[in-house]
C-alpha positions as CSV (number, residue, x, y, z in Angstrom):
1,M,-18.5,190.2,41.8
2,F,-22.1,189.3,42.3
3,A,-22.5,192.1,44.9
4,H,-20.9,194.6,42.5
5,W,-23.2,193.6,39.7
6,L,-26.2,193.8,42.0
7,S,-25.3,197.3,43.2
8,T,-24.8,198.5,39.5
9,K,-28.3,197.1,38.7
10,K,-29.9,198.9,41.6
11,K,-28.2,202.2,40.5
12,K,-29.6,201.8,37.0
13,T,-33.2,201.3,38.2
14,L,-33.2,204.4,40.3
15,P,-35.5,207.1,38.8
16,Q,-33.9,210.4,37.6
17,Q,-35.0,213.2,39.9
18,S,-35.9,216.5,38.3
19,T,-34.9,219.9,39.7
20,I,-37.9,221.3,41.6
21,V,-37.9,224.8,43.1
22,E,-39.9,224.6,46.3
23,P,-40.9,227.8,48.1
24,V,-39.2,228.0,51.5
25,A,-41.1,228.6,54.7
26,F,-40.2,232.3,54.7
27,M,-38.5,234.1,51.8
28,P,-38.9,237.8,51.2
29,L,-39.8,239.2,47.8
30,F,-37.1,240.3,45.5
31,A,-36.6,244.0,44.6
32,T,-37.1,243.6,40.9
33,I,-40.0,242.3,38.9
34,E,-37.9,240.0,36.8
35,E,-36.5,238.1,39.8
36,N,-40.0,237.7,41.3
37,T,-41.6,236.5,38.1
38,N,-38.8,234.1,37.3
39,Y,-39.0,232.6,40.8
40,V,-42.8,232.2,40.5
41,R,-42.5,230.6,37.1
42,Q,-39.9,228.1,38.2
43,S,-41.7,227.3,41.5
44,L,-44.9,226.5,39.6
45,G,-43.2,224.6,36.8
46,N,-44.1,227.1,34.1
47,S,-47.8,226.2,34.5
48,T,-49.9,227.5,31.7
49,D,-52.7,228.8,33.9
50,I,-50.5,231.3,35.7
51,V,-50.8,234.7,33.8
52,I,-48.1,237.3,34.2
53,R,-48.7,240.7,32.6
54,E,-46.0,243.3,32.7
55,F,-46.7,247.0,31.8
56,T,-45.9,250.6,32.7
57,Y,-47.9,252.3,35.4
58,N,-49.1,255.4,33.5
59,S,-49.4,257.9,36.3
60,I,-45.8,257.6,37.6
61,A,-44.1,255.7,34.7
62,E,-43.1,252.7,36.9
63,D,-42.8,249.1,35.7
64,V,-45.5,247.0,37.2
65,A,-46.5,243.3,36.9
66,I,-49.8,241.6,37.7
67,L,-50.0,237.9,38.4
68,Y,-53.1,235.8,38.6
69,T,-54.4,232.2,38.1
70,D,-56.6,231.8,35.1
71,G,-59.9,230.2,36.0
72,L,-59.8,231.3,39.7
73,V,-60.3,235.1,39.0
74,D,-63.0,237.3,37.6
75,G,-61.6,238.7,34.4
76,N,-64.0,241.7,34.4
77,V,-62.8,242.8,37.8
78,I,-59.1,242.7,36.7
79,N,-59.8,244.6,33.4
80,D,-62.1,247.2,34.9
81,F,-60.7,247.9,38.4
82,I,-57.0,247.1,38.0
83,M,-55.7,247.3,34.4
84,R,-57.9,250.2,33.2
85,S,-57.2,252.2,36.4
86,M,-53.4,251.7,36.1
87,M,-53.0,252.2,32.3
88,T,-55.4,254.9,31.3
89,D,-56.4,257.0,34.4
90,S,-54.2,259.9,35.2
91,L,-53.8,261.6,38.6
92,D,-52.0,264.7,39.9
93,I,-49.2,263.1,41.8
94,I,-47.2,264.8,44.5
95,P,-43.5,264.3,43.4
96,E,-42.4,263.4,46.9
97,Q,-45.1,260.7,47.3
98,N,-44.1,257.1,47.3
99,P,-45.1,255.3,44.1
100,F,-46.2,252.3,46.0
101,D,-48.5,254.4,48.1
102,V,-49.9,256.1,45.0
103,L,-50.7,252.7,43.6
104,E,-52.4,251.5,46.8
105,L,-54.2,254.7,47.9
106,H,-55.1,256.5,44.7
107,T,-55.3,254.1,41.8
108,L,-56.7,250.7,42.7
109,T,-60.4,250.6,43.1
110,I,-60.6,247.1,44.5
111,G,-62.4,246.8,47.8
112,E,-60.0,244.3,49.6
113,I,-56.2,244.7,49.3
114,Q,-53.6,243.0,51.5
115,H,-49.8,243.5,51.7
116,V,-47.6,240.6,50.6
117,S,-44.0,240.6,51.8
118,D,-42.9,236.9,51.4
119,M,-43.2,234.2,48.8
120,K,-45.4,231.9,51.0
121,K,-48.1,234.5,51.3
122,L,-47.7,235.3,47.6
123,F,-48.3,231.7,46.5
124,H,-51.3,231.4,48.9
125,H,-53.0,234.5,47.5
126,L,-52.1,233.7,44.0
127,L,-53.5,230.1,44.1
128,S,-56.6,231.3,46.0
129,G,-57.9,233.5,43.3
130,D,-56.3,236.8,44.2
131,S,-54.3,239.0,41.9
132,I,-50.7,239.9,42.9
133,I,-49.4,243.4,41.9
134,L,-45.6,243.9,42.0
135,M,-43.7,247.1,41.4
136,N,-40.0,247.5,40.5
137,G,-37.9,248.5,43.4
138,C,-40.4,247.4,46.1
139,T,-40.0,244.3,48.2
140,T,-43.7,244.4,49.1
141,G,-46.6,243.5,46.8
142,L,-50.3,243.9,46.9
143,A,-52.9,241.1,46.8
144,A,-56.2,242.3,45.4
145,S,-59.3,240.2,45.9
146,T,-60.4,239.2,42.4
147,K,-61.9,235.7,43.2
148,G,-64.5,234.7,40.6
149,W,-64.5,231.0,39.9
150,K,-67.7,229.1,39.0
151,D,-69.7,227.5,41.8
152,R,-73.0,225.6,42.0
153,G,-74.8,228.4,43.8
154,V,-77.5,228.2,46.4
155,T,-79.9,225.4,45.5
156,E,-82.5,223.3,47.3
157,T,-81.1,220.5,49.5
158,N,-81.5,216.9,48.2
159,V,-80.6,215.2,51.5
160,E,-82.3,217.1,54.4
161,T,-85.6,217.7,52.7
162,V,-88.5,219.4,54.6
163,V,-92.2,220.0,54.1
164,R,-92.1,223.4,55.9
165,G,-89.0,225.5,56.3
166,P,-86.2,227.2,54.3
167,R,-85.2,225.3,51.2
168,E,-81.7,226.8,50.7
169,S,-78.6,224.8,51.2
170,F,-74.9,225.3,51.3
171,S,-72.7,225.3,48.3
172,E,-69.0,224.5,47.7
173,S,-67.9,228.1,48.1
174,I,-66.9,228.9,51.7
175,R,-67.8,232.6,51.4
176,T,-71.3,231.8,50.1
177,N,-71.7,229.5,53.1
178,T,-70.6,232.1,55.6
179,A,-72.9,234.6,54.0
180,L,-75.9,232.3,54.4
181,I,-75.2,231.9,58.1
182,R,-74.7,235.7,58.4
183,R,-78.2,236.2,57.0
184,K,-79.6,234.0,59.8
185,I,-77.6,235.5,62.6
186,K,-77.0,239.2,62.3
187,D,-75.4,239.5,65.7
188,P,-71.9,241.1,65.7
189,N,-70.9,238.4,68.2
190,L,-70.9,235.8,65.4
191,W,-67.1,235.4,65.1
192,M,-65.1,233.5,62.5
193,E,-61.5,232.3,62.4
194,T,-59.9,231.0,59.2
195,I,-57.3,228.3,59.4
196,Q,-55.3,226.7,56.5
197,V,-55.3,222.9,56.9
198,G,-53.4,220.6,54.6
199,K,-49.7,220.9,53.7
200,V,-50.3,220.6,50.0
201,T,-53.9,221.7,49.5
202,Q,-53.9,224.5,52.1
203,T,-57.7,224.3,52.4
204,D,-59.5,227.2,54.1
205,V,-61.3,226.0,57.2
206,V,-63.5,228.4,59.1
207,L,-64.2,228.0,62.9
208,M,-67.5,229.8,63.6
209,Y,-69.1,230.5,67.0
210,V,-71.2,233.1,68.8
211,H,-69.0,234.9,71.2
212,G,-70.5,235.1,74.7
213,I,-72.6,232.0,74.2
214,A,-70.1,229.3,73.2
215,H,-67.9,228.4,76.1
216,D,-64.2,229.4,75.8
217,S,-63.0,225.9,76.6
218,L,-65.1,224.5,73.7
219,I,-63.7,227.1,71.3
220,N,-60.1,226.5,72.4
221,E,-60.5,222.7,72.1
222,A,-61.9,223.0,68.6
223,R,-59.2,225.5,67.6
224,N,-56.4,223.2,69.0
225,R,-57.8,220.1,67.2
226,L,-57.8,222.0,63.9
227,T,-54.4,223.5,64.2
228,Q,-52.8,220.1,65.2
229,I,-54.0,218.4,62.0
230,Q,-50.9,217.3,60.0
231,I,-52.0,215.9,56.6
232,D,-51.2,216.6,53.0
233,G,-54.7,217.4,51.7
234,I,-58.3,218.1,52.8
235,F,-60.9,217.6,50.2
236,E,-64.1,217.2,52.2
237,S,-65.4,218.0,55.6
238,S,-65.4,214.2,56.4
239,N,-61.6,214.4,56.4
240,I,-61.7,217.0,59.1
241,E,-64.4,215.1,61.0
242,E,-62.3,211.9,61.2
243,L,-59.3,213.8,62.4
244,I,-61.0,215.8,65.2
245,Q,-63.5,213.3,66.6
246,D,-63.0,212.0,70.1
247,E,-63.3,208.3,69.3
248,V,-62.3,206.5,66.1
249,I,-63.3,202.9,66.9
250,T,-67.1,203.4,67.0
251,P,-69.9,203.2,64.5
252,F,-71.6,206.2,66.0
253,P,-70.8,209.7,64.7
254,T,-69.6,212.1,67.3
255,V,-69.6,215.2,65.0
256,Y,-72.8,216.3,63.3
257,N,-72.9,217.5,59.7
258,S,-75.6,219.4,57.9
259,E,-76.0,221.3,54.6
260,R,-78.8,223.5,55.9
261,P,-78.0,227.1,57.1
262,D,-81.0,227.1,59.5
263,V,-79.7,224.0,61.2
264,V,-76.2,225.4,61.7
265,A,-77.6,228.8,62.9
266,L,-79.9,227.0,65.4
267,E,-76.9,225.0,66.8
268,L,-74.7,228.1,67.0
269,I,-77.2,229.9,69.2
270,Q,-77.3,226.8,71.4
271,G,-73.6,227.4,72.2
272,K,-72.0,225.0,69.8
273,V,-69.2,225.6,67.2
274,A,-69.4,225.1,63.4
275,I,-66.6,224.2,61.1
276,L,-66.9,225.1,57.5
277,V,-64.5,223.6,54.9
278,D,-63.9,225.2,51.5
279,G,-65.0,222.9,48.6
280,T,-67.9,221.1,50.4
281,P,-71.5,221.9,51.2
282,F,-71.5,220.0,54.5
283,V,-70.8,222.0,57.7
284,L,-69.6,220.2,60.8
285,I,-71.2,221.0,64.2
286,A,-69.6,220.1,67.6
287,P,-70.3,218.8,70.1
288,A,-72.9,216.3,68.7
289,L,-74.9,214.2,71.1
290,F,-77.0,211.1,70.4
291,E,-80.2,212.9,70.6
292,T,-79.0,215.5,68.0
293,F,-79.1,212.9,65.3
294,L,-82.8,212.2,66.0
295,K,-83.8,215.9,65.7
296,A,-84.8,217.7,62.5
297,S,-85.0,221.4,61.8
298,E,-88.7,220.8,60.9
299,D,-89.4,220.0,64.5
300,Y,-89.3,223.7,65.3
301,Y,-91.5,224.7,62.3
302,H,-94.5,222.6,63.2
303,R,-96.9,222.6,66.2
304,V,-95.7,221.0,69.4
305,D,-98.0,218.0,69.2
306,I,-97.0,217.1,65.7
307,S,-93.3,217.7,66.4
308,T,-93.4,215.5,69.5
309,L,-95.3,212.7,67.7
310,V,-92.8,212.6,64.8
311,R,-89.8,212.7,67.2
312,I,-91.2,209.7,69.1
313,L,-91.7,207.9,65.8
314,R,-88.0,208.4,65.1
315,Y,-87.0,206.8,68.3
316,A,-89.4,203.9,67.6
317,G,-87.9,203.6,64.1
318,F,-84.4,203.5,65.6
319,L,-85.4,200.4,67.7
320,I,-87.2,198.7,64.8
321,A,-84.3,199.3,62.4
322,L,-81.8,198.0,65.0
323,L,-83.8,195.0,66.5
324,A,-86.5,193.8,64.1
325,P,-84.4,191.1,62.2
326,S,-82.8,190.0,65.5
327,F,-86.2,189.6,67.1
328,Y,-87.5,187.6,64.2
329,V,-84.4,185.3,64.2
330,A,-84.6,184.8,68.0
331,I,-88.3,184.0,68.0
332,T,-88.3,181.6,65.1
333,T,-85.2,179.8,66.4
334,F,-85.6,179.7,70.2
335,H,-88.8,181.3,71.4
336,Q,-91.6,180.0,69.3
337,E,-93.9,179.7,72.4
338,M,-94.1,183.5,72.5
339,L,-96.1,183.6,69.3
340,P,-99.9,183.1,69.1
341,T,-100.9,179.7,67.8
342,Q,-102.3,180.8,64.5
343,L,-99.3,183.0,63.8
344,L,-96.9,180.2,64.7
345,I,-98.7,177.8,62.4
346,S,-98.6,180.3,59.5
347,L,-94.9,180.9,60.0
348,A,-94.2,177.2,60.2
349,A,-96.1,176.6,56.9
350,Q,-94.1,179.4,55.2
351,R,-90.8,178.0,56.4
352,E,-91.6,174.4,55.5
353,G,-89.8,174.4,52.2
354,I,-87.0,176.9,53.2
355,P,-83.6,175.1,53.1
356,F,-81.8,177.7,55.3
357,P,-82.1,178.5,59.0
358,A,-83.6,181.8,60.0
359,F,-80.3,183.5,60.5
360,I,-78.9,182.6,57.1
361,E,-82.2,183.7,55.6
362,A,-82.1,187.0,57.3
363,L,-78.4,187.4,56.4
364,L,-79.1,186.8,52.7
365,M,-81.9,189.3,52.6
366,E,-80.0,192.0,54.5
367,I,-77.0,191.6,52.3
368,T,-79.2,191.7,49.1
369,F,-80.9,194.8,50.3
370,E,-77.6,196.6,51.1
371,V,-76.3,195.7,47.7
372,L,-79.4,197.1,46.0
373,R,-79.2,200.2,48.2
374,E,-75.6,200.9,47.2
375,A,-76.3,200.2,43.6
376,A,-79.2,202.6,43.6
377,L,-77.0,205.3,45.1
378,R,-74.1,204.9,42.6
379,M,-76.1,204.5,39.4
380,P,-77.4,207.4,37.4
381,R,-80.6,209.0,38.8
382,S,-82.6,208.2,35.6
383,I,-82.3,204.4,36.3
384,G,-81.6,204.4,40.0
385,S,-85.3,204.6,40.9
386,A,-86.1,201.8,38.4
387,L,-83.4,199.6,40.0
388,S,-84.9,200.1,43.5
389,F,-88.4,199.2,42.2
390,V,-87.1,196.1,40.5
391,G,-85.0,195.1,43.5
392,T,-87.7,195.4,46.1
393,L,-90.6,193.9,44.1
394,V,-89.3,191.5,41.5
395,I,-86.4,190.0,43.3
396,G,-88.3,189.7,46.6
397,Q,-91.3,188.1,45.0
398,A,-89.0,185.7,43.0
399,A,-87.1,184.7,46.1
400,V,-90.3,183.8,47.9
401,E,-91.7,181.8,45.0
402,A,-88.4,180.0,44.6
403,G,-88.5,178.9,48.2
404,I,-85.2,180.6,49.2
405,V,-86.8,182.9,51.8
406,S,-90.1,183.1,53.5
407,A,-92.7,185.9,52.9
408,A,-92.5,186.9,56.6
409,M,-88.7,187.5,56.3
410,V,-89.3,189.8,53.3
411,I,-91.9,191.8,55.4
412,V,-89.4,192.1,58.3
413,V,-86.6,193.2,56.1
414,S,-88.8,195.7,54.3
415,I,-90.0,197.2,57.6
416,T,-86.4,197.4,58.8
417,A,-85.4,199.2,55.6
418,I,-88.2,201.7,55.8
419,S,-87.5,202.4,59.4
420,S,-83.8,203.1,58.7
421,F,-84.8,206.1,56.5
422,V,-86.7,208.0,59.1
423,F,-83.6,209.6,60.6
424,P,-82.7,213.2,59.6
425,S,-79.0,212.1,59.7
426,Y,-77.7,209.6,57.3
427,D,-74.7,208.9,59.6
428,L,-76.9,207.4,62.2
429,S,-78.5,205.1,59.6
430,N,-75.0,203.9,58.7
431,A,-74.3,203.0,62.3
432,I,-77.5,200.9,62.5
433,R,-76.6,199.1,59.3
434,I,-73.3,198.0,60.9
435,L,-74.8,197.0,64.3
436,R,-77.7,195.0,62.8
437,F,-75.5,192.1,61.7
438,P,-73.7,191.3,65.1
439,L,-77.1,191.5,66.8
440,M,-78.5,189.0,64.4
441,A,-75.6,186.7,65.1
442,L,-76.2,187.0,68.8
443,A,-79.9,186.3,68.4
444,A,-79.1,183.2,66.3
445,S,-76.7,181.9,68.9
446,F,-78.4,182.7,72.3
447,G,-81.9,184.0,71.5
448,F,-83.2,186.9,73.5
449,F,-80.3,186.5,76.0
450,G,-77.9,187.3,73.1
451,I,-79.9,190.3,72.1
452,L,-80.0,191.5,75.7
453,A,-76.2,191.0,76.0
454,G,-75.6,192.9,72.8
455,L,-77.9,195.8,74.0
456,L,-76.1,196.0,77.3
457,G,-72.7,196.2,75.5
458,L,-74.1,198.8,73.1
459,I,-75.4,201.0,76.0
460,L,-72.0,200.7,77.8
461,H,-70.2,201.7,74.7
462,L,-72.5,204.7,74.2
463,N,-72.0,205.7,77.8
464,S,-68.2,205.7,77.3
465,L,-68.4,208.1,74.3
466,Q,-67.9,211.8,74.5
467,S,-68.1,214.6,71.9
468,F,-65.7,217.4,72.8
469,G,-65.9,216.6,76.4
470,V,-69.7,216.2,76.6
471,P,-71.2,212.8,77.4
472,Y,-72.7,211.3,74.3
473,L,-76.0,210.2,75.8
474,S,-76.7,213.6,77.5
475,P,-79.3,214.5,78.7
476,F,-80.5,210.9,79.1
477,A,-77.4,209.5,80.8
478,P,-76.6,211.1,83.2
479,L,-80.4,211.7,83.5
480,E,-81.1,215.4,84.1
481,L,-84.8,216.2,84.2
482,D,-84.5,219.9,83.6
483,K,-83.0,219.2,80.2
484,Q,-85.8,216.9,78.9
485,K,-87.8,219.8,77.5
486,D,-86.3,219.4,74.1
487,A,-85.0,215.8,74.1
488,L,-87.5,213.0,73.6
489,F,-90.4,215.6,73.6
490,R,-90.5,219.2,72.5
491,L,-92.3,221.5,74.8
492,P,-93.7,224.9,73.5
493,F,-91.3,227.7,72.9
494,Q,-92.6,229.5,75.9
495,S,-91.0,226.7,78.1
496,L,-87.7,226.6,76.2
497,F,-86.2,229.6,78.0
498,S,-82.8,228.2,78.7
499,R,-80.1,226.5,76.6
500,V,-78.8,223.0,77.2
501,R,-76.2,223.4,80.0
502,T,-74.4,220.2,78.9
503,V,-72.9,222.1,76.0
504,H,-71.0,224.4,78.4
505,T,-72.5,227.7,77.2
506,N,-71.7,231.0,78.9
507,N,-75.1,232.4,78.5
508,V,-77.9,230.0,79.4
509,V,-80.9,232.3,79.1
510,K,-82.4,232.4,75.7
511,K,-85.0,235.1,76.3
512,S,-86.2,237.3,79.2
513,S,-89.8,236.3,79.4
514,R,-91.0,232.7,79.9
515,K,-94.6,233.5,79.0
516,P,-96.0,235.1,75.9
517,F,-97.3,238.7,76.1
518,K,-101.1,238.7,76.0
519,P,-102.7,241.9,74.7
């Protein structure tokens, strides 16, 4: 009896399933407009943004229907180049001519038209901003390009800012982004392949490369990784990045991303591939090496001496941001004899009333800074800068006066924070934020020996990483002297006559002359 009662209770709690008409993998179009439009309405749940307009084609007196998604199309294009042409314009039609051919070849003045013969293609074009034109008695429809949704347009980048160089950045429209790269590279060998990724979203993803420069193995590997993605939805390029990267358990990024067209164009002519995702202004670049994240496009817009100096400062900033708190903890805890006497006395006087050891003190300050950093990013811009100012000055000064932390610790954390912002890539800064805490723990436990052990483990981990088959630390490990011309230093353009061979490029020669022509 109890089992019977329990089964009846379970049956009552089951939700009632509604009847949903799902488009099958391949289903040809019906021969009548009524059947096609009814199927579209049922499949889309009678959605109110789907517009279906039925009328008579004036030139040959045939029933025609046009379907489009309101908000994804340009209404002026539909009215001027489709509706007006079909309802008012008259043509001298040959009686034996097929009405469908008359519609396609003589009436429509749209630049891009594709044939649609099954429901899957119909729904893809319909929900991508195209207009579907169906004719009675025809099992083939026409998809006219009428995309016209609102986008942000081409604006100045807010992340990868430069003093000298182009100021334009990508937008959320994939066609705008491909056009920006086309403006930079007018070579017909710039090829693009479009892949739909996401079972539900069917997001357009473009694989871009320069044919003849990018190696075939790299192109095939990128194409295979994209086509093997099985997921319901893609909403940002980071989703693609996480699904195609070589290693997941690592804080270091193995796929580079940028919102600058000049950066993507430069990497493409180096033999790399770019991956553009519809709906996001960030373009992925692969393979991405460690030294890629310490380069900026501005390095190639300034003189050699300035570019080399700034690049060396970035490497120095990487070491400071990674090791400064750990060194302070190790010295004040285990290795006080390494400090000059006057500095040691000054630090001892500052720490006289501090109730916490150096590690806890550094941990509190680092966590506080990370909280303030995230709060400044998430809050509105009008008060975000004020919050940063209050956090760095008022809270730091109050903590020192209250005797919670020492003034030297505030200086170390401030220098560390400033150094973490010198990288052109925000992803590398995130990796340093993560690694800073275990290194401080090792320094508090074993001093310099713990820092050395942590660095050795970090170097071994970096040596084990690859990005699309290329060693992550190339060209430093394995060390190749002929590739150091644009790594830590940047030599003049006259010396940069070959591409980096570690990227597996087909064409390694950039230009025919190594020296400039002198008049």
